[in-house]
Structure formats: C-alpha cells, structure tokens
MITI-413423 format. One record per residue: y, x, z of N, C-alpha, C in turn. Coordinates in Angstrom, 3 decimals, m for minus. Each point is the difference from the previous one (the first is absolute). Layout:
N
> Y/X/Z/Y/X/Z/Y/X/Z
...
This chain:
186
> 7.561/m14.210/m12.436/1.201/0.046/m0.919/1.194/m0.026/0.678
> 0.276/m0.719/1.022/1.342/0.018/0.842/0.274/1.310/0.565
> m0.987/0.620/0.687/m0.293/1.261/0.502/0.735/1.008/m0.965
> m0.589/m0.208/m1.216/0.362/0.994/m1.105/1.497/0.095/m0.331
> 0.308/m1.503/m0.125/1.577/m0.182/m0.318/0.799/0.278/1.112
> m0.532/m0.129/1.302/1.012/0.523/1.040/0.128/1.484/m0.030
> m1.041/0.784/m0.286/0.048/1.455/m0.214/1.154/0.137/m1.019
> 0.087/m0.647/m1.040/1.052/0.316/m1.153/1.270/m0.130/0.656
> 0.295/m1.061/0.743/1.206/m0.426/0.609/0.414/1.171/1.231
> m0.912/0.479/0.780/0.175/0.928/1.021/0.409/1.379/m0.613
> m0.683/0.041/m1.129/0.215/1.527/m0.707/1.132/m0.188/m1.163
> 0.531/m1.102/m0.101/1.173/m0.114/m0.945/m0.438/0.509/m1.348
> m1.128/m0.592/m0.365/m0.543/0.449/m1.405/0.650/m0.643/m1.080
> 0.731/m1.057/m0.237/0.440/m0.720/m0.935/1.252/m1.027/0.328
> 0.602/m0.122/m0.972/1.269/m1.197/0.170/m0.171/m0.990/m1.253
> 0.279/m1.308/0.469/m0.189/m0.988/m0.961/1.168/m0.202/m0.751
> 0.032/0.110/m1.295/1.023/m0.073/m0.760/m0.040/m0.915/m1.279
> 1.157/m0.634/m0.638/m0.217/m0.649/m1.206/m0.599/1.103/m1.002
> m0.926/m0.355/m1.000/m0.315/0.812/m0.818/0.984/0.597/m1.072
> 0.106/1.402/m0.185/1.071/0.356/m0.823/m0.626/m0.076/m1.352
> 1.076/m0.347/m1.010/m0.396/m0.169/m1.550/m0.515/1.207/m0.393
> m1.135/m0.123/m0.893/m0.393/1.197/m0.861/m0.744/0.952/1.088
> m0.611/m0.540/1.004/m0.609/0.914/1.052/m1.549/m0.372/m0.095
> m0.759/1.260/0.117/m1.365/m0.322/0.062/m0.405/m0.298/1.460
> m0.945/m0.950/0.094/m0.344/m0.314/1.345/m1.364/0.212/0.183
> m0.571/0.716/1.020/m1.382/0.093/m0.015/m0.723/m0.861/0.901
> m1.164/m0.859/m0.401/m0.634/m0.890/0.848/m0.584/0.739/1.254
> m0.369/m0.959/0.938/m0.667/0.097/1.274/m1.240/m0.670/m0.084
> m0.995/0.436/0.963/m1.008/m0.860/0.244/m0.577/0.311/1.347
> m0.801/m0.940/0.638/m0.618/0.197/1.231/m1.292/0.769/m0.216
> m0.418/0.948/0.985/m1.312/0.784/0.019/m0.670/m0.503/1.315
> m1.084/m0.378/0.028/m0.690/m0.549/1.305/m1.038/0.967/0.339
> m0.209/0.546/1.276/m1.142/0.777/0.349/m0.477/m0.195/1.238
> m1.197/0.112/0.340/m0.629/m0.125/1.578/m0.147/1.299/0.420
> 0.578/0.254/1.125/0.005/1.231/0.858/m1.406/m0.072/0.652
> m0.865/1.068/0.203/m1.190/0.083/0.558/0.005/0.961/1.195
> m0.735/m0.246/1.099/m0.349/1.135/0.967/m0.971/0.880/m0.631
> m0.485/0.871/0.911/m1.058/0.960/m0.516/m1.403/m0.665/m0.082
> m0.146/m1.106/0.570/m1.200/m0.788/m0.003/m0.082/m1.047/m1.107
> 1.292/0.014/m0.888/m0.132/m0.931/m1.066/0.461/m1.416/0.219
> 0.515/m0.221/1.251/0.614/m1.318/0.417/1.313/m0.117/m0.552
> 0.515/m1.050/m0.488/1.275/m0.372/m0.308/0.851/m0.270/1.333
> 1.077/1.092/m0.127/0.866/m0.138/1.162/1.371/m0.389/m0.258
> 0.309/m0.132/m1.312/1.305/m0.334/m0.334/0.279/m0.431/m1.457
> 0.655/m1.024/m0.201/0.234/m0.293/m1.385/1.380/0.782/m0.479
> m0.038/0.630/m1.017/1.347/0.573/m0.515/0.399/m0.446/m1.136
> 1.420/m0.313/m0.167/0.589/m0.352/m1.196/1.092/0.909/m0.315
> m0.051/0.421/m1.247/1.279/1.032/m0.414/0.533/m0.430/m1.232
> 1.447/m0.065/m0.170/0.456/m0.420/m1.235/0.386/1.419/m0.662
> m0.580/0.092/m1.293/0.072/1.085/m0.827/1.057/m0.488/m1.230
> 0.296/1.117/m0.560/0.870/m0.007/m1.199/m1.076/0.130/m1.070
> 0.267/m0.721/m1.185/m0.995/0.328/m1.192/0.454/1.127/m0.564
> m0.353/1.079/0.505/0.627/1.272/m0.484/m0.647/0.313/m1.411
> m1.245/m0.612/m0.354/m0.440/0.373/m1.468/1.038/m0.478/m1.117
> 0.878/m0.736/0.295/1.078/m0.433/m0.710/1.178/0.819/m0.097
> 0.138/0.903/0.729/1.128/1.087/m0.049/0.058/0.925/m1.196
> 1.055/0.239/m0.436/0.088/0.848/m1.212/0.781/1.318/0.396
> m0.815/1.429/m0.276/0.700/1.113/0.231/1.302/0.025/m0.552
> 0.959/0.543/0.652/1.495/0.178/m0.351/0.787/m1.005/0.127
> m0.644/m1.351/0.217/0.831/m1.072/0.357/m0.069/m0.652/1.330
> m1.069/0.058/0.581/m0.369/m0.562/1.168/m0.213/1.241/1.135
> m0.302/1.080/m0.531/m0.421/1.139/0.826/0.083/1.183/m0.906
> 0.075/1.267/0.818/0.100/1.330/m0.789/m1.253/0.740/0.080
> m0.814/0.063/1.068/m1.100/0.698/0.095/m0.861/m0.494/1.115
> m1.379/0.302/0.064/m0.862/m0.343/0.942/m0.515/1.189/0.859
> m0.646/m0.208/1.027/m0.476/1.091/0.906/m1.416/m0.094/0.592
> m0.812/1.042/m0.073/m1.372/m0.354/0.503/m0.570/1.435/0.413
> 0.430/0.414/1.259/m0.647/1.496/0.464/m1.304/m0.137/0.436
> m0.820/1.086/0.285/m1.304/m0.075/0.796/m0.256/1.235/0.476
> m0.553/m0.117/1.435/m0.409/1.263/0.805/m1.397/0.137/0.192
> m0.823/m1.010/m0.441/m1.491/0.049/0.199/m0.816/1.048/m0.361
> 0.222/0.480/m1.209/m0.658/1.170/m0.728/0.253/1.208/0.903
> 1.333/0.400/0.438/0.300/0.928/0.657/m0.661/m0.050/1.520
> 0.056/m0.980/0.503/m0.487/m0.091/1.416/m1.560/0.274/m0.070
> m0.718/m0.617/m0.984/m1.439/0.091/m0.129/m0.379/1.557/m0.454
> 0.791/0.677/m0.472/m0.147/1.450/m0.554/0.128/0.853/1.369
> 0.933/m0.442/0.899/0.129/0.854/1.106/m0.524/m0.570/1.383
> m0.713/m1.035/m0.199/m0.982/m0.528/1.076/1.028/m0.563/1.197
> 1.207/m0.494/m0.544/0.867/m0.582/1.015/m0.426/m1.428/0.533
> 0.231/m0.251/1.262/m0.014/m1.228/0.487/1.277/m0.860/m0.309
> m0.245/m1.038/m0.625/1.344/m0.884/m0.258/m0.070/m1.334/0.733
> 1.202/m0.344/0.411/0.269/m1.251/0.787/0.855/m0.746/m0.907
> m0.310/m1.418/m0.231/0.893/m0.823/m0.800/0.734/m0.954/0.875
> 1.355/m0.285/m0.326/0.810/m0.823/0.910/0.456/m1.046/m1.066
> m0.171/m1.075/0.290/0.537/m1.234/m1.130/1.145/m0.592/0.773
> 1.134/m0.136/m0.724/1.129/m0.559/0.403/0.175/m1.433/m0.595
> 0.105/m1.023/1.054/0.197/m1.216/m0.415/1.272/m0.367/m0.793
> m0.241/m0.620/m1.221/1.329/m0.634/m0.840/0.635/1.500/m0.287
> m0.695/1.009/m0.409/0.797/1.323/m0.129/0.886/m0.108/m1.193
> m0.294/m0.556/m1.088/0.844/m0.112/m1.314/1.249/m0.626/0.331
> 0.058/m0.951/1.107/1.347/m0.827/0.372/0.937/1.000/0.519
> m0.531/1.163/0.114/1.140/1.143/0.713/0.527/0.708/m0.868
> m0.419/m0.025/m1.415/0.501/1.086/m0.760/1.142/m0.698/m0.915
> 1.278/0.486/m0.188/1.117/m0.295/m0.741/m0.304/0.234/m1.446
> 0.343/m0.860/m0.870/m0.145/0.265/m1.599/1.306/0.191/m0.317
> 0.146/0.687/m1.009/1.284/0.538/m0.691/0.261/m1.018/m1.286
> m1.007/m0.442/m0.591/0.157/m0.933/m1.069/0.654/m1.377/0.338
> 0.447/m0.707/m0.948/0.476/m1.499/0.284/m1.341/m0.800/m0.445
> m0.758/m0.407/0.973/m1.131/m0.850/m0.459/0.177/m1.489/0.679
> m0.321/m0.814/m0.844/m0.124/m1.524/0.458/m1.497/m0.452/m0.097
> m0.209/m0.940/0.894/m1.399/m0.517/m0.131/0.320/m1.568/0.344
> m1.195/m0.636/m0.368/0.255/m1.450/0.031/m0.572/m0.473/1.527
> 0.626/m1.202/0.357/m0.239/m0.303/1.311/m1.613/m0.185/0.131
> m0.541/0.364/1.391/m1.380/m0.236/m0.002/m0.665/m1.430/m0.114
> m1.045/m0.132/m0.677/m0.575/m1.234/m0.307/m0.332/m0.744/1.400
> 0.338/m1.444/m0.109/m0.079/m0.699/1.161/1.132/0.076/0.962
> 0.920/1.000/m0.287/1.056/0.356/1.116/1.420/0.043/m0.754
> 0.058/m0.851/m1.120/1.355/m0.093/m0.668/0.988/m0.510/1.026
> 1.413/0.533/m0.171/0.963/m0.748/0.778/0.363/m1.381/m0.687
> m0.347/m1.072/0.803/0.365/m1.349/m0.625/1.440/m0.208/m0.615
> 0.986/0.715/0.711/1.331/0.030/m0.376/0.431/0.703/m1.161
> m0.815/0.957/m0.241/0.373/1.044/m1.099/m1.476/0.338/m0.814
> m0.639/m1.070/m0.574/m1.158/0.349/m0.590/0.010/0.940/m1.270
> 1.128/0.288/m0.629/0.091/0.834/m1.067/0.577/1.443/0.245
> 0.156/0.167/1.460/0.449/1.472/0.393/m1.214/0.878/0.036
> 0.397/1.169/0.144/m0.871/1.088/m0.109/0.352/1.035/1.180
> m0.972/0.891/0.356/0.251/1.060/1.013/0.285/1.056/m0.622
> 1.292/0.540/0.595/0.239/1.582/m0.359/m0.650/0.884/0.909
> m0.736/0.824/m0.307/m0.538/0.844/1.092/0.822/1.295/0.343
> 0.095/0.266/1.226/0.567/1.152/0.474/m1.001/1.029/0.613
> m1.395/m0.502/0.263/m0.940/0.903/0.371/m1.312/m0.297/m1.023
> m0.864/0.825/0.273/m1.198/m0.118/m0.815/m0.904/m1.088/0.114
> m0.815/m0.600/m0.950/m0.795/m0.973/0.305/m1.431/0.417/m0.446
> m0.921/m0.390/0.593/m1.371/0.611/m0.329/m0.157/m0.454/m1.564
> m0.678/0.952/m0.797/m0.361/0.011/m1.313/1.164/0.218/m0.902
> 1.223/0.316/0.582/1.001/0.639/m0.858/m0.521/1.452/m0.326
> 0.327/0.295/m1.230/m0.446/1.355/m0.368/0.866/1.134/0.718
> 1.227/m0.372/0.427/0.796/1.014/0.817/m0.326/0.003/1.376
> m0.755/m0.948/0.593/m0.282/m0.137/1.345/m0.494/1.313/0.741
> m1.015/0.640/m0.507/m0.551/1.099/0.725/1.161/1.146/m0.013
> 0.778/0.246/m0.866/1.180/0.813/m0.128/0.915/m0.267/1.218
> 0.402/m1.303/m0.060/1.140/m0.464/1.061/m0.512/0.257/1.420
> m1.349/m0.220/0.270/m0.522/0.265/1.166/m0.060/1.540/0.248
> m0.552/0.731/m0.876/0.094/1.471/0.360/1.321/0.562/0.196
> 1.109/m0.450/m0.633/1.381/0.475/m0.082/0.256/m0.129/1.558
> m0.131/m1.194/0.580/0.437/m0.337/1.269/m0.723/0.457/0.983
> m1.364/0.472/0.018/m0.871/0.555/0.884/0.508/1.735/m0.201
> 0.052/0.410/m1.173/0.344/1.523/m0.274/1.293/0.138/0.855
> 1.180/m0.698/m0.107/0.940/0.283/0.712/m0.045/m0.121/1.409
> m0.830/m0.864/0.575/m0.255/m0.027/1.285/m0.701/1.159/0.724
> m1.201/0.467/m0.701/m0.622/1.062/0.173/0.842/1.256/m0.014
> 0.769/0.374/m0.875/0.810/1.171/0.073/1.226/m0.153/1.066
> 0.457/m1.064/0.331/0.820/m0.146/1.089/m0.783/0.433/1.197
> m1.197/m0.149/0.237/m0.852/0.215/1.151/m0.548/1.366/0.003
> 0.262/0.735/m0.976/m0.371/1.518/0.019/m1.055/0.302/m0.765
> m0.527/m0.785/m0.857/m1.055/0.310/m0.891/0.499/0.812/m1.207
> m0.860/0.840/m0.744/0.437/0.570/m1.049/m0.729/m0.576/m1.273
> 0.764/m0.360/m1.085/m0.570/m0.467/m0.961/m0.763/1.094/m0.901
> m1.187/m0.329/m0.579/m0.683/0.807/m0.651/0.628/0.465/m1.381
> m0.318/1.445/m0.241/0.780/0.422/m1.358/m0.818/m0.333/m1.124
> m1.360/0.109/m0.014/m0.863/m0.572/m1.184/m0.157/m1.345/0.030
> m0.077/m0.788/1.157/m0.265/m1.347/0.023/0.942/m0.687/0.723
> 1.122/m0.673/m0.514/0.844/m0.771/0.944/m0.394/m1.043/0.888
> m1.193/m0.343/m0.162/m0.572/m1.078/0.858/m0.763/0.637/1.316
> m0.001/1.244/0.107/m0.662/0.717/1.161/1.267/0.633/1.010
> m0.209/m0.486/1.156/0.977/0.352/0.982/m0.689/0.968/1.098
> 0.669/1.069/0.479/m0.776/0.749/1.243/1.026/0.172/0.966
> m0.312/0.157/1.170/0.674/0.278/1.104/m0.691/0.996/0.968
> 0.673/1.017/0.278/m0.826/0.944/1.208/0.529/m0.451/1.231
> m0.888/0.093/1.096/0.396/m0.100/1.314/m0.978/0.543/0.849
> 0.640/1.078/0.863/m1.064/0.764/0.628/m0.804/0.672/m0.890
> m1.286/m0.121/0.344/m1.075/0.476/m0.804/m0.674/m1.194/m0.916
> 0.726/m0.951/m0.231/m0.625/m1.042/m0.728/0.684/m0.167/m1.181
> m0.531/m0.374/m1.127/0.537/m0.203/m1.405/m0.385/m1.704/m0.328
> 1.119/m0.613/0.007/m0.050/m1.471/m0.453/0.189/m0.001/m1.527
> m0.935/m0.601/m0.637/0.148/m0.465/m1.426/m0.114/m1.485/m0.205
> 0.826/m0.302/m0.598/0.265/m1.639/m0.603/m0.012/m0.088/m1.415
> m0.921/m0.798/m0.713/m0.052/m0.157/m1.218/0.445/m1.472/m0.249
> 0.984/m0.304/m0.963/0.463/m1.339/m0.084/m0.844/m0.627/m1.248
> m0.531/m1.203/0.290/m0.784/m0.674/m1.093/0.867/m0.976/m0.926
> m0.421/m0.321/m0.997/0.652/m1.011/m0.854/m0.303/m1.383/0.435
> m0.943/m0.086/0.927/m0.476/m1.271/0.672/0.909/m0.197/1.163
> 0.662/0.885/0.279/1.000/m0.276/1.146/m0.554/0.619/1.262
> m1.350/0.507/m0.092/m0.574/0.573/1.249/0.456/1.615/0.082
> m0.163/0.449/1.161/0.140/1.504/0.291/m1.244/0.490/0.435
> m0.246/1.389/m0.555/m1.096/0.509/0.839/0.429/1.163/0.827
> m0.691/0.229/1.100/0.832/1.167/0.865/m1.367/0.511/0.818
> 0.294/1.335/m0.236/m0.934/1.023/0.495/0.522/0.870/0.909
> m0.791/0.385/1.067/0.713/1.172/0.796/m0.979/1.103/m0.009
> 0.470/1.327/m0.079/m0.872/0.857/0.084/0.897/1.256/0.747
> m0.935/1.094/0.453/0.550/1.008/0.777/0.006/1.071/m1.093
> 0.872/0.889/m0.032/0.167/1.170/m0.851/m1.388/0.719/m0.062
> m0.539/0.384/m0.964/m1.266/0.760/m0.262/m1.318/m1.022/m0.115
> 0.066/m1.194/0.368/m1.025/m0.836/m0.376/0.556/m1.374/m0.339
> m0.807/m0.831/m0.695/0.154/m1.461/m0.368/m1.011/m0.760/0.608
> 0.204/m1.118/0.737/m1.121/m0.855/0.423/m0.509/m0.721/m1.150
C-alpha cells in the first residue's frame, strides 16, 4: 500500500484540499492481488488503490468512456501480437474534469481527516482513466513519427525501412505491438 501511495506522490496524481461545498466526492478502496510466476508460485503481493468508479455519473463526473480492441483483426490476418504492460499506467493520464476522491482507507491524514484529494491525473476505476491514458500515449506516439489510424484512432503505424510497426492501444492500458515486412504478416 505504501508503494502504491508513493507512486501517487511521484506521479503527482492528487492534491489534498479542504472539501469544497456541494461537491461530489468519489469513494476509494484497496484491491489486493497476488502476482504469480509461470509455475503458479506467488512472487509478489500487490495493493492498488482504486476509485469507486461505479458511483460516477455521466455528464457530472465524466464525459465519455473508451474501450478499443485489435484482437479480432489480428486473428483474421494471422498476426503475431506482443503485449506490453505499463506499470501504474493510469497514473500517467491527465484528466480534464474536476474530480475529488476520499482519502484512502487506513491512510487518512490525521491533521486533516475531513479533507479530500483533488485529482490531476487518472486513478484506476475512474470512467475517464482509459481515455486519459490514451490521449497521453497518442500524443507521444505522434511526436515519435507514428501515424494515427483513419478508421480506428487507437491504431498507430510507423514505416521504417522495410518494416511496418503497428501499435494498438487497449483500454486496460496495455499496448499490442506487431512488426511485419511489406507483403506478409507474421
């Protein structure tokens, strides 16, 4: 739990403030998971602080959600996919809405127990977290020379020599990357 909260501090996810009057505050909760290796042995205990996103209201707490997929296309074209997982991915996406969350259970500030956190970046389980991450990654990929898809704005391509790099952004925060030479697909 301390490691997770240290990520929040390092990524400047939030600011502790007095709760504004007549403001909705979204609850938070801890989610615990055991990470396993390929043989099923527990290698790490993981704690993640998430927003109670199911309490969010469209038009008040967020504008739209986001969930693209590449798997059907890759299967149809017999493409080999590689998945990349980004640690603490949603903590890197800036949010546009004004969102307040409760202090984490068991980690309330003793000097300011009635204060809330104003988010500047996305928190897991917020409805807008996938879009915030996508927008940040999209801007980075375009800066690096990738072209955004015309029909699917979550598909990015870049040609280099005789190679075509395809990057698909997932709502879970992972990216699928495929490399192919013109004329055939792995």
